C-alpha positions in Angstrom: 111.8 -50.6 165.0 109.6 -50.6 162.0 110.4 -47.8 159.5 107.1 -48.0 157.6 104.9 -46.5 160.3 107.5 -43.8 161.0 107.7 -42.9 157.3 103.9 -43.0 157.1 103.6 -40.8 160.2 106.1 -38.2 158.8 104.3 -38.2 155.4 100.9 -37.7 157.1 102.3 -34.8 159.2 104.1 -33.0 156.3 101.0 -31.3 154.8 99.6 -29.9 158.1 103.1 -28.8 159.1 103.5 -26.9 155.8 100.0 -25.4 156.3 100.9 -24.2 159.8 104.2 -22.7 158.6 102.3 -20.8 155.8 99.7 -19.6 158.3 102.4 -18.5 160.7 104.2 -16.6 158.0 101.1 -14.6 157.0 100.1 -14.0 160.6 103.5 -12.6 161.4 103.5 -10.4 158.3 100.0 -9.1 159.3 101.4 -8.1 162.7 104.9 -6.9 162.2 105.2 -6.4 158.4 105.5 -3.0 156.7 101.7 -2.8 156.5 101.0 -4.7 159.7 99.2 -3.7 162.8 102.3 -2.5 164.5 103.0 -0.1 161.6 99.7 1.7 162.3 101.2 4.0 164.9 103.8 5.2 162.3 101.0 5.8 159.8 99.1 7.9 162.3 102.2 10.1 163.2 103.0 10.5 159.5 99.4 11.5 158.8 99.6 14.2 161.5 102.8 15.6 160.1 101.5 15.6 156.5 98.2 17.2 157.6 100.2 20.0 159.3 102.3 20.4 156.1 99.1 20.5 154.0 97.6 23.3 156.2 100.8 25.4 155.9 100.9 24.8 152.1 97.2 25.8 151.8 97.8 29.0 153.9 100.8 29.9 151.7 98.7 29.2 148.5 95.9 31.4 149.8 98.3 34.2 150.6 99.9 34.0 147.1 96.5 33.9 145.5 95.5 37.1 147.5 98.8 38.8 146.4 98.1 37.7 142.8 94.6 39.3 143.0 96.1 42.5 144.3 98.5 42.6 141.3 95.8 42.1 138.7 96.8 44.2 135.7 93.3 45.6 135.4 93.2 47.0 138.9 96.5 47.0 140.8 96.2 47.8 144.5 98.3 51.0 144.9 99.5 50.3 148.4 100.6 46.7 147.6 102.3 47.9 144.4 104.1 50.6 146.3 105.2 48.1 149.0 106.6 45.7 146.4 108.5 48.5 144.6 110.0 49.8 147.9 110.9 46.3 149.0 112.6 45.4 145.7 114.6 48.7 145.5 115.7 48.4 149.2 113.8 51.4 150.5 112.1 49.6 153.3 113.8 49.8 156.7 113.3 47.1 159.4 112.0 49.7 161.9 109.2 50.9 159.7 105.6 50.6 160.8 103.0 50.4 158.1 99.7 51.9 159.0 96.9 50.8 156.7 94.5 53.4 155.4 90.7 52.7 155.5 
């Protein structure tokens, strides 16, 4: 058995083998890595949850902005002011029905 051709063959195959291993590593990372194709489903569900949270937060912000406009020191809404005072002093009962005036 001649060792020179075997050594030469191993040496010739080393570079392509390393290249195949590197390509395989990056291909597997592209599929199953934290930012790979299989993680796309997780991103979509996270996006849905975050979009719903954003809508709730925007609705709360709009409600608070409306209440802040009602409490403007230049022109306080008397009904809203009365409601806040009664709520903070404990004068509102759970069975009360508020009828808005037009």
